[in-house]
mmCIF file of the protein (N, C-alpha, C, O) and its ligand, coordinates in Angstrom:
data_MODEL
# 
_entry.id   MODEL 
# 
loop_
_entity.id 
_entity.type 
_entity.pdbx_number_of_molecules 
1 polymer     1 
2 non-polymer 1 
# 
_entity_poly.entity_id                      1 
_entity_poly.type                           'polypeptide(L)' 
_entity_poly.nstd_linkage                   no 
_entity_poly.nstd_monomer                   no 
_entity_poly.pdbx_seq_one_letter_code       MLGQKITEFFRNLPRKKCIECGKEIEEQHECYGNKCNHCLHVK 
_entity_poly.pdbx_seq_one_letter_code_can   MLGQKITEFFRNLPRKKCIECGKEIEEQHECYGNKCNHCLHVK 
_entity_poly.pdbx_strand_id                 A 
# 
loop_
_entity_poly_seq.entity_id 
_entity_poly_seq.num 
_entity_poly_seq.mon_id 
_entity_poly_seq.hetero 
1 1  MET n 
1 2  LEU n 
1 3  GLY n 
1 4  GLN n 
1 5  LYS n 
1 6  ILE n 
1 7  THR n 
1 8  GLU n 
1 9  PHE n 
1 10 PHE n 
1 11 ARG n 
1 12 ASN n 
1 13 LEU n 
1 14 PRO n 
1 15 ARG n 
1 16 LYS n 
1 17 LYS n 
1 18 CYS n 
1 19 ILE n 
1 20 GLU n 
1 21 CYS n 
1 22 GLY n 
1 23 LYS n 
1 24 GLU n 
1 25 ILE n 
1 26 GLU n 
1 27 GLU n 
1 28 GLN n 
1 29 HIS n 
1 30 GLU n 
1 31 CYS n 
1 32 TYR n 
1 33 GLY n 
1 34 ASN n 
1 35 LYS n 
1 36 CYS n 
1 37 ASN n 
1 38 HIS n 
1 39 CYS n 
1 40 LEU n 
1 41 HIS n 
1 42 VAL n 
1 43 LYS n 
# 
loop_
_struct_asym.id 
_struct_asym.entity_id 
A 1 
B 2 
# 
loop_
_chem_comp.id 
_chem_comp.type 
_chem_comp.mon_nstd_flag 
ARG 'L-peptide linking' y 
ASN 'L-peptide linking' y 
CYS 'L-peptide linking' y 
GLN 'L-peptide linking' y 
GLU 'L-peptide linking' y 
GLY 'peptide linking'   y 
HIS 'L-peptide linking' y 
ILE 'L-peptide linking' y 
LEU 'L-peptide linking' y 
LYS 'L-peptide linking' y 
MET 'L-peptide linking' y 
PHE 'L-peptide linking' y 
PRO 'L-peptide linking' y 
THR 'L-peptide linking' y 
TYR 'L-peptide linking' y 
VAL 'L-peptide linking' y 
ZN  non-polymer         . 
# 
_pdbx_entity_nonpoly.entity_id   2 
_pdbx_entity_nonpoly.name        ? 
_pdbx_entity_nonpoly.comp_id     ZN 
# 
_pdbx_nonpoly_scheme.asym_id         B 
_pdbx_nonpoly_scheme.entity_id       2 
_pdbx_nonpoly_scheme.mon_id          ZN 
_pdbx_nonpoly_scheme.ndb_seq_num     1 
_pdbx_nonpoly_scheme.pdb_seq_num     101 
_pdbx_nonpoly_scheme.auth_seq_num    101 
_pdbx_nonpoly_scheme.pdb_mon_id      ZN 
_pdbx_nonpoly_scheme.auth_mon_id     ZN 
_pdbx_nonpoly_scheme.pdb_strand_id   A 
_pdbx_nonpoly_scheme.pdb_ins_code    . 
# 
loop_
_atom_site.group_PDB 
_atom_site.id 
_atom_site.type_symbol 
_atom_site.label_atom_id 
_atom_site.label_alt_id 
_atom_site.label_comp_id 
_atom_site.label_asym_id 
_atom_site.label_entity_id 
_atom_site.label_seq_id 
_atom_site.pdbx_PDB_ins_code 
_atom_site.Cartn_x 
_atom_site.Cartn_y 
_atom_site.Cartn_z 
_atom_site.occupancy 
_atom_site.B_iso_or_equiv 
_atom_site.pdbx_formal_charge 
_atom_site.auth_seq_id 
_atom_site.auth_comp_id 
_atom_site.auth_asym_id 
_atom_site.auth_atom_id 
_atom_site.pdbx_PDB_model_num 
ATOM   1   N  N  . MET A 1 1  ? 0.779  -1.110 0.126   1.00 0.00 ? 1   MET A N  1 
ATOM   2   C  CA . MET A 1 1  ? 0.016  -0.025 0.026   1.00 0.00 ? 1   MET A CA 1 
ATOM   3   C  C  . MET A 1 1  ? 0.876  1.324  0.014   1.00 0.00 ? 1   MET A C  1 
ATOM   4   O  O  . MET A 1 1  ? 0.610  2.253  -0.749  1.00 0.00 ? 1   MET A O  1 
ATOM   5   N  N  . LEU A 1 2  ? 1.883  1.344  0.888   1.00 0.00 ? 2   LEU A N  1 
ATOM   6   C  CA . LEU A 1 2  ? 2.636  2.444  1.140   1.00 0.00 ? 2   LEU A CA 1 
ATOM   7   C  C  . LEU A 1 2  ? 3.455  2.731  -0.173  1.00 0.00 ? 2   LEU A C  1 
ATOM   8   O  O  . LEU A 1 2  ? 3.545  3.883  -0.598  1.00 0.00 ? 2   LEU A O  1 
ATOM   9   N  N  . GLY A 1 3  ? 4.073  1.625  -0.835  1.00 0.00 ? 3   GLY A N  1 
ATOM   10  C  CA . GLY A 1 3  ? 4.837  1.723  -2.019  1.00 0.00 ? 3   GLY A CA 1 
ATOM   11  C  C  . GLY A 1 3  ? 4.105  2.201  -3.122  1.00 0.00 ? 3   GLY A C  1 
ATOM   12  O  O  . GLY A 1 3  ? 4.710  2.886  -3.947  1.00 0.00 ? 3   GLY A O  1 
ATOM   13  N  N  . GLN A 1 4  ? 2.886  1.955  -3.285  1.00 0.00 ? 4   GLN A N  1 
ATOM   14  C  CA . GLN A 1 4  ? 1.876  2.382  -4.418  1.00 0.00 ? 4   GLN A CA 1 
ATOM   15  C  C  . GLN A 1 4  ? 1.810  4.008  -4.303  1.00 0.00 ? 4   GLN A C  1 
ATOM   16  O  O  . GLN A 1 4  ? 1.960  4.796  -5.237  1.00 0.00 ? 4   GLN A O  1 
ATOM   17  N  N  . LYS A 1 5  ? 1.549  4.325  -2.931  1.00 0.00 ? 5   LYS A N  1 
ATOM   18  C  CA . LYS A 1 5  ? 1.433  5.686  -2.728  1.00 0.00 ? 5   LYS A CA 1 
ATOM   19  C  C  . LYS A 1 5  ? 2.554  6.644  -3.136  1.00 0.00 ? 5   LYS A C  1 
ATOM   20  O  O  . LYS A 1 5  ? 2.348  7.739  -3.660  1.00 0.00 ? 5   LYS A O  1 
ATOM   21  N  N  . ILE A 1 6  ? 3.685  6.168  -2.869  1.00 0.00 ? 6   ILE A N  1 
ATOM   22  C  CA . ILE A 1 6  ? 5.083  6.753  -3.207  1.00 0.00 ? 6   ILE A CA 1 
ATOM   23  C  C  . ILE A 1 6  ? 5.092  6.894  -4.656  1.00 0.00 ? 6   ILE A C  1 
ATOM   24  O  O  . ILE A 1 6  ? 5.395  7.957  -5.198  1.00 0.00 ? 6   ILE A O  1 
ATOM   25  N  N  . THR A 1 7  ? 4.738  5.749  -5.348  1.00 0.00 ? 7   THR A N  1 
ATOM   26  C  CA . THR A 1 7  ? 4.940  5.743  -6.821  1.00 0.00 ? 7   THR A CA 1 
ATOM   27  C  C  . THR A 1 7  ? 4.014  6.863  -7.489  1.00 0.00 ? 7   THR A C  1 
ATOM   28  O  O  . THR A 1 7  ? 4.362  7.552  -8.448  1.00 0.00 ? 7   THR A O  1 
ATOM   29  N  N  . GLU A 1 8  ? 2.854  6.936  -6.874  1.00 0.00 ? 8   GLU A N  1 
ATOM   30  C  CA . GLU A 1 8  ? 1.756  7.977  -7.474  1.00 0.00 ? 8   GLU A CA 1 
ATOM   31  C  C  . GLU A 1 8  ? 2.376  9.289  -7.294  1.00 0.00 ? 8   GLU A C  1 
ATOM   32  O  O  . GLU A 1 8  ? 2.433  10.130 -8.191  1.00 0.00 ? 8   GLU A O  1 
ATOM   33  N  N  . PHE A 1 9  ? 2.886  9.458  -5.995  1.00 0.00 ? 9   PHE A N  1 
ATOM   34  C  CA . PHE A 1 9  ? 3.446  10.876 -5.717  1.00 0.00 ? 9   PHE A CA 1 
ATOM   35  C  C  . PHE A 1 9  ? 4.432  11.236 -6.550  1.00 0.00 ? 9   PHE A C  1 
ATOM   36  O  O  . PHE A 1 9  ? 4.381  12.399 -6.950  1.00 0.00 ? 9   PHE A O  1 
ATOM   37  N  N  . PHE A 1 10 ? 5.545  10.390 -7.020  1.00 0.00 ? 10  PHE A N  1 
ATOM   38  C  CA . PHE A 1 10 ? 6.384  10.831 -7.962  1.00 0.00 ? 10  PHE A CA 1 
ATOM   39  C  C  . PHE A 1 10 ? 5.897  11.046 -9.367  1.00 0.00 ? 10  PHE A C  1 
ATOM   40  O  O  . PHE A 1 10 ? 6.431  11.870 -10.110 1.00 0.00 ? 10  PHE A O  1 
ATOM   41  N  N  . ARG A 1 11 ? 4.806  10.246 -9.752  1.00 0.00 ? 11  ARG A N  1 
ATOM   42  C  CA . ARG A 1 11 ? 4.306  10.327 -11.166 1.00 0.00 ? 11  ARG A CA 1 
ATOM   43  C  C  . ARG A 1 11 ? 3.446  11.747 -11.090 1.00 0.00 ? 11  ARG A C  1 
ATOM   44  O  O  . ARG A 1 11 ? 3.302  12.378 -12.137 1.00 0.00 ? 11  ARG A O  1 
ATOM   45  N  N  . ASN A 1 12 ? 2.991  12.148 -10.102 1.00 0.00 ? 12  ASN A N  1 
ATOM   46  C  CA . ASN A 1 12 ? 2.320  13.444 -10.173 1.00 0.00 ? 12  ASN A CA 1 
ATOM   47  C  C  . ASN A 1 12 ? 3.177  14.696 -10.083 1.00 0.00 ? 12  ASN A C  1 
ATOM   48  O  O  . ASN A 1 12 ? 2.761  15.834 -10.296 1.00 0.00 ? 12  ASN A O  1 
ATOM   49  N  N  . LEU A 1 13 ? 4.444  14.358 -9.738  1.00 0.00 ? 13  LEU A N  1 
ATOM   50  C  CA . LEU A 1 13 ? 5.366  15.597 -9.652  1.00 0.00 ? 13  LEU A CA 1 
ATOM   51  C  C  . LEU A 1 13 ? 5.459  16.282 -10.948 1.00 0.00 ? 13  LEU A C  1 
ATOM   52  O  O  . LEU A 1 13 ? 5.768  15.666 -11.969 1.00 0.00 ? 13  LEU A O  1 
ATOM   53  N  N  . PRO A 1 14 ? 5.172  17.676 -10.934 1.00 0.00 ? 14  PRO A N  1 
ATOM   54  C  CA . PRO A 1 14 ? 5.360  18.382 -12.102 1.00 0.00 ? 14  PRO A CA 1 
ATOM   55  C  C  . PRO A 1 14 ? 6.788  18.485 -12.695 1.00 0.00 ? 14  PRO A C  1 
ATOM   56  O  O  . PRO A 1 14 ? 7.774  18.626 -11.971 1.00 0.00 ? 14  PRO A O  1 
ATOM   57  N  N  . ARG A 1 15 ? 6.847  18.416 -13.929 1.00 0.00 ? 15  ARG A N  1 
ATOM   58  C  CA . ARG A 1 15 ? 8.148  18.546 -14.660 1.00 0.00 ? 15  ARG A CA 1 
ATOM   59  C  C  . ARG A 1 15 ? 8.812  19.721 -14.320 1.00 0.00 ? 15  ARG A C  1 
ATOM   60  O  O  . ARG A 1 15 ? 8.174  20.771 -14.246 1.00 0.00 ? 15  ARG A O  1 
ATOM   61  N  N  . LYS A 1 16 ? 10.176 19.680 -14.073 1.00 0.00 ? 16  LYS A N  1 
ATOM   62  C  CA . LYS A 1 16 ? 10.927 20.727 -13.829 1.00 0.00 ? 16  LYS A CA 1 
ATOM   63  C  C  . LYS A 1 16 ? 11.090 21.633 -15.013 1.00 0.00 ? 16  LYS A C  1 
ATOM   64  O  O  . LYS A 1 16 ? 11.393 21.116 -16.089 1.00 0.00 ? 16  LYS A O  1 
ATOM   65  N  N  . LYS A 1 17 ? 10.928 22.880 -14.934 1.00 0.00 ? 17  LYS A N  1 
ATOM   66  C  CA . LYS A 1 17 ? 11.012 23.880 -16.032 1.00 0.00 ? 17  LYS A CA 1 
ATOM   67  C  C  . LYS A 1 17 ? 12.059 24.916 -15.831 1.00 0.00 ? 17  LYS A C  1 
ATOM   68  O  O  . LYS A 1 17 ? 12.143 25.512 -14.757 1.00 0.00 ? 17  LYS A O  1 
ATOM   69  N  N  . CYS A 1 18 ? 12.847 25.146 -16.813 1.00 0.00 ? 18  CYS A N  1 
ATOM   70  C  CA . CYS A 1 18 ? 13.812 26.155 -16.836 1.00 0.00 ? 18  CYS A CA 1 
ATOM   71  C  C  . CYS A 1 18 ? 13.206 27.578 -16.503 1.00 0.00 ? 18  CYS A C  1 
ATOM   72  O  O  . CYS A 1 18 ? 12.202 27.970 -17.097 1.00 0.00 ? 18  CYS A O  1 
ATOM   73  N  N  . ILE A 1 19 ? 13.847 28.353 -15.526 1.00 0.00 ? 19  ILE A N  1 
ATOM   74  C  CA . ILE A 1 19 ? 13.397 29.503 -15.308 1.00 0.00 ? 19  ILE A CA 1 
ATOM   75  C  C  . ILE A 1 19 ? 13.659 30.667 -16.379 1.00 0.00 ? 19  ILE A C  1 
ATOM   76  O  O  . ILE A 1 19 ? 13.048 31.734 -16.427 1.00 0.00 ? 19  ILE A O  1 
ATOM   77  N  N  . GLU A 1 20 ? 14.659 30.258 -17.200 1.00 0.00 ? 20  GLU A N  1 
ATOM   78  C  CA . GLU A 1 20 ? 15.061 31.190 -18.209 1.00 0.00 ? 20  GLU A CA 1 
ATOM   79  C  C  . GLU A 1 20 ? 14.281 31.150 -19.524 1.00 0.00 ? 20  GLU A C  1 
ATOM   80  O  O  . GLU A 1 20 ? 14.043 32.188 -20.141 1.00 0.00 ? 20  GLU A O  1 
ATOM   81  N  N  . CYS A 1 21 ? 13.913 30.034 -19.918 1.00 0.00 ? 21  CYS A N  1 
ATOM   82  C  CA . CYS A 1 21 ? 13.337 29.823 -21.245 1.00 0.00 ? 21  CYS A CA 1 
ATOM   83  C  C  . CYS A 1 21 ? 11.892 28.998 -21.109 1.00 0.00 ? 21  CYS A C  1 
ATOM   84  O  O  . CYS A 1 21 ? 11.103 28.955 -22.053 1.00 0.00 ? 21  CYS A O  1 
ATOM   85  N  N  . GLY A 1 22 ? 11.650 28.384 -19.901 1.00 0.00 ? 22  GLY A N  1 
ATOM   86  C  CA . GLY A 1 22 ? 10.365 27.701 -19.729 1.00 0.00 ? 22  GLY A CA 1 
ATOM   87  C  C  . GLY A 1 22 ? 10.414 26.281 -20.298 1.00 0.00 ? 22  GLY A C  1 
ATOM   88  O  O  . GLY A 1 22 ? 9.425  25.552 -20.212 1.00 0.00 ? 22  GLY A O  1 
ATOM   89  N  N  . LYS A 1 23 ? 11.550 25.878 -20.879 1.00 0.00 ? 23  LYS A N  1 
ATOM   90  C  CA . LYS A 1 23 ? 11.691 24.491 -21.342 1.00 0.00 ? 23  LYS A CA 1 
ATOM   91  C  C  . LYS A 1 23 ? 11.712 23.529 -20.207 1.00 0.00 ? 23  LYS A C  1 
ATOM   92  O  O  . LYS A 1 23 ? 12.246 23.789 -19.128 1.00 0.00 ? 23  LYS A O  1 
ATOM   93  N  N  . GLU A 1 24 ? 11.067 22.322 -20.511 1.00 0.00 ? 24  GLU A N  1 
ATOM   94  C  CA . GLU A 1 24 ? 11.311 21.300 -19.630 1.00 0.00 ? 24  GLU A CA 1 
ATOM   95  C  C  . GLU A 1 24 ? 12.631 20.817 -19.504 1.00 0.00 ? 24  GLU A C  1 
ATOM   96  O  O  . GLU A 1 24 ? 13.336 20.621 -20.494 1.00 0.00 ? 24  GLU A O  1 
ATOM   97  N  N  . ILE A 1 25 ? 13.062 20.585 -18.186 1.00 0.00 ? 25  ILE A N  1 
ATOM   98  C  CA . ILE A 1 25 ? 14.407 20.069 -17.926 1.00 0.00 ? 25  ILE A CA 1 
ATOM   99  C  C  . ILE A 1 25 ? 14.298 18.580 -17.814 1.00 0.00 ? 25  ILE A C  1 
ATOM   100 O  O  . ILE A 1 25 ? 13.501 18.017 -17.063 1.00 0.00 ? 25  ILE A O  1 
ATOM   101 N  N  . GLU A 1 26 ? 15.158 17.967 -18.618 1.00 0.00 ? 26  GLU A N  1 
ATOM   102 C  CA . GLU A 1 26 ? 15.189 16.439 -18.678 1.00 0.00 ? 26  GLU A CA 1 
ATOM   103 C  C  . GLU A 1 26 ? 16.064 15.946 -17.469 1.00 0.00 ? 26  GLU A C  1 
ATOM   104 O  O  . GLU A 1 26 ? 15.665 15.108 -16.660 1.00 0.00 ? 26  GLU A O  1 
ATOM   105 N  N  . GLU A 1 27 ? 17.238 16.519 -17.427 1.00 0.00 ? 27  GLU A N  1 
ATOM   106 C  CA . GLU A 1 27 ? 18.260 15.986 -16.355 1.00 0.00 ? 27  GLU A CA 1 
ATOM   107 C  C  . GLU A 1 27 ? 17.777 16.547 -15.152 1.00 0.00 ? 27  GLU A C  1 
ATOM   108 O  O  . GLU A 1 27 ? 17.395 17.717 -15.121 1.00 0.00 ? 27  GLU A O  1 
ATOM   109 N  N  . GLN A 1 28 ? 17.761 15.763 -14.089 1.00 0.00 ? 28  GLN A N  1 
ATOM   110 C  CA . GLN A 1 28 ? 17.317 16.144 -12.759 1.00 0.00 ? 28  GLN A CA 1 
ATOM   111 C  C  . GLN A 1 28 ? 18.210 16.203 -11.761 1.00 0.00 ? 28  GLN A C  1 
ATOM   112 O  O  . GLN A 1 28 ? 17.943 15.870 -10.607 1.00 0.00 ? 28  GLN A O  1 
ATOM   113 N  N  . HIS A 1 29 ? 19.496 16.696 -12.205 1.00 0.00 ? 29  HIS A N  1 
ATOM   114 C  CA . HIS A 1 29 ? 20.588 16.803 -11.138 1.00 0.00 ? 29  HIS A CA 1 
ATOM   115 C  C  . HIS A 1 29 ? 20.225 18.122 -10.315 1.00 0.00 ? 29  HIS A C  1 
ATOM   116 O  O  . HIS A 1 29 ? 19.836 19.177 -10.817 1.00 0.00 ? 29  HIS A O  1 
ATOM   117 N  N  . GLU A 1 30 ? 20.399 17.897 -9.119  1.00 0.00 ? 30  GLU A N  1 
ATOM   118 C  CA . GLU A 1 30 ? 20.306 18.895 -7.932  1.00 0.00 ? 30  GLU A CA 1 
ATOM   119 C  C  . GLU A 1 30 ? 21.083 20.198 -8.399  1.00 0.00 ? 30  GLU A C  1 
ATOM   120 O  O  . GLU A 1 30 ? 20.580 21.317 -8.305  1.00 0.00 ? 30  GLU A O  1 
ATOM   121 N  N  . CYS A 1 31 ? 22.307 19.968 -8.893  1.00 0.00 ? 31  CYS A N  1 
ATOM   122 C  CA . CYS A 1 31 ? 23.357 20.967 -9.088  1.00 0.00 ? 31  CYS A CA 1 
ATOM   123 C  C  . CYS A 1 31 ? 22.942 21.884 -10.166 1.00 0.00 ? 31  CYS A C  1 
ATOM   124 O  O  . CYS A 1 31 ? 23.393 23.029 -10.213 1.00 0.00 ? 31  CYS A O  1 
ATOM   125 N  N  . TYR A 1 32 ? 22.080 21.419 -11.060 1.00 0.00 ? 32  TYR A N  1 
ATOM   126 C  CA . TYR A 1 32 ? 21.712 22.137 -12.176 1.00 0.00 ? 32  TYR A CA 1 
ATOM   127 C  C  . TYR A 1 32 ? 20.827 23.295 -11.834 1.00 0.00 ? 32  TYR A C  1 
ATOM   128 O  O  . TYR A 1 32 ? 20.684 24.187 -12.670 1.00 0.00 ? 32  TYR A O  1 
ATOM   129 N  N  . GLY A 1 33 ? 20.238 23.354 -10.707 1.00 0.00 ? 33  GLY A N  1 
ATOM   130 C  CA . GLY A 1 33 ? 19.215 24.341 -10.344 1.00 0.00 ? 33  GLY A CA 1 
ATOM   131 C  C  . GLY A 1 33 ? 18.095 24.350 -11.166 1.00 0.00 ? 33  GLY A C  1 
ATOM   132 O  O  . GLY A 1 33 ? 17.629 23.274 -11.540 1.00 0.00 ? 33  GLY A O  1 
ATOM   133 N  N  . ASN A 1 34 ? 17.547 25.500 -11.534 1.00 0.00 ? 34  ASN A N  1 
ATOM   134 C  CA . ASN A 1 34 ? 16.343 25.560 -12.303 1.00 0.00 ? 34  ASN A CA 1 
ATOM   135 C  C  . ASN A 1 34 ? 16.609 26.050 -13.763 1.00 0.00 ? 34  ASN A C  1 
ATOM   136 O  O  . ASN A 1 34 ? 15.720 26.641 -14.376 1.00 0.00 ? 34  ASN A O  1 
ATOM   137 N  N  . LYS A 1 35 ? 17.637 25.845 -14.231 1.00 0.00 ? 35  LYS A N  1 
ATOM   138 C  CA . LYS A 1 35 ? 17.898 26.166 -15.731 1.00 0.00 ? 35  LYS A CA 1 
ATOM   139 C  C  . LYS A 1 35 ? 18.402 24.878 -16.481 1.00 0.00 ? 35  LYS A C  1 
ATOM   140 O  O  . LYS A 1 35 ? 19.104 23.977 -16.021 1.00 0.00 ? 35  LYS A O  1 
ATOM   141 N  N  . CYS A 1 36 ? 17.878 25.006 -17.743 1.00 0.00 ? 36  CYS A N  1 
ATOM   142 C  CA . CYS A 1 36 ? 18.256 23.844 -18.732 1.00 0.00 ? 36  CYS A CA 1 
ATOM   143 C  C  . CYS A 1 36 ? 19.667 23.970 -19.174 1.00 0.00 ? 36  CYS A C  1 
ATOM   144 O  O  . CYS A 1 36 ? 20.328 24.979 -18.928 1.00 0.00 ? 36  CYS A O  1 
ATOM   145 N  N  . ASN A 1 37 ? 20.147 22.916 -19.847 1.00 0.00 ? 37  ASN A N  1 
ATOM   146 C  CA . ASN A 1 37 ? 21.513 22.899 -20.079 1.00 0.00 ? 37  ASN A CA 1 
ATOM   147 C  C  . ASN A 1 37 ? 21.980 24.165 -20.934 1.00 0.00 ? 37  ASN A C  1 
ATOM   148 O  O  . ASN A 1 37 ? 23.027 24.787 -20.754 1.00 0.00 ? 37  ASN A O  1 
ATOM   149 N  N  . HIS A 1 38 ? 20.939 24.447 -21.966 1.00 0.00 ? 38  HIS A N  1 
ATOM   150 C  CA . HIS A 1 38 ? 21.153 25.554 -22.874 1.00 0.00 ? 38  HIS A CA 1 
ATOM   151 C  C  . HIS A 1 38 ? 21.410 26.823 -22.085 1.00 0.00 ? 38  HIS A C  1 
ATOM   152 O  O  . HIS A 1 38 ? 22.440 27.475 -22.258 1.00 0.00 ? 38  HIS A O  1 
ATOM   153 N  N  . CYS A 1 39 ? 20.532 27.148 -21.276 1.00 0.00 ? 39  CYS A N  1 
ATOM   154 C  CA . CYS A 1 39 ? 20.623 28.515 -20.594 1.00 0.00 ? 39  CYS A CA 1 
ATOM   155 C  C  . CYS A 1 39 ? 21.864 28.527 -19.567 1.00 0.00 ? 39  CYS A C  1 
ATOM   156 O  O  . CYS A 1 39 ? 22.457 29.562 -19.265 1.00 0.00 ? 39  CYS A O  1 
ATOM   157 N  N  . LEU A 1 40 ? 22.175 27.286 -19.082 1.00 0.00 ? 40  LEU A N  1 
ATOM   158 C  CA . LEU A 1 40 ? 23.236 27.339 -18.106 1.00 0.00 ? 40  LEU A CA 1 
ATOM   159 C  C  . LEU A 1 40 ? 24.613 27.710 -18.847 1.00 0.00 ? 40  LEU A C  1 
ATOM   160 O  O  . LEU A 1 40 ? 25.547 28.224 -18.232 1.00 0.00 ? 40  LEU A O  1 
ATOM   161 N  N  . HIS A 1 41 ? 24.663 27.411 -20.204 1.00 0.00 ? 41  HIS A N  1 
ATOM   162 C  CA . HIS A 1 41 ? 25.796 27.699 -21.000 1.00 0.00 ? 41  HIS A CA 1 
ATOM   163 C  C  . HIS A 1 41 ? 25.883 29.014 -21.855 1.00 0.00 ? 41  HIS A C  1 
ATOM   164 O  O  . HIS A 1 41 ? 26.781 29.350 -22.627 1.00 0.00 ? 41  HIS A O  1 
ATOM   165 N  N  . VAL A 1 42 ? 24.660 29.709 -21.504 1.00 0.00 ? 42  VAL A N  1 
ATOM   166 C  CA . VAL A 1 42 ? 24.525 30.948 -22.247 1.00 0.00 ? 42  VAL A CA 1 
ATOM   167 C  C  . VAL A 1 42 ? 25.072 32.095 -21.479 1.00 0.00 ? 42  VAL A C  1 
ATOM   168 O  O  . VAL A 1 42 ? 24.671 32.292 -20.331 1.00 0.00 ? 42  VAL A O  1 
ATOM   169 N  N  . LYS A 1 43 ? 26.017 32.916 -22.067 1.00 0.00 ? 43  LYS A N  1 
ATOM   170 C  CA . LYS A 1 43 ? 26.532 34.070 -21.301 1.00 0.00 ? 43  LYS A CA 1 
ATOM   171 C  C  . LYS A 1 43 ? 27.550 34.826 -22.072 1.00 0.00 ? 43  LYS A C  1 
ATOM   172 O  O  . LYS A 1 43 ? 28.084 35.820 -21.580 1.00 0.00 ? 43  LYS A O  1 
HETATM 173 ZN ZN . ZN  B 2 .  ? 16.439 27.213 -20.495 1.00 0.00 2 101 ZN  A ZN 1 
# 
């Protein structure tokens, strides 16, 4: 019972979006913050 609840919790998590361009972030590494790879390297 508990395991199923946890699975649904993660399934319902919203996709992480880049704060710069609004694109969905595929990589979910913590150190990437809230920016996609593209915006991380723009400067
Ligand atoms: Zn971006």
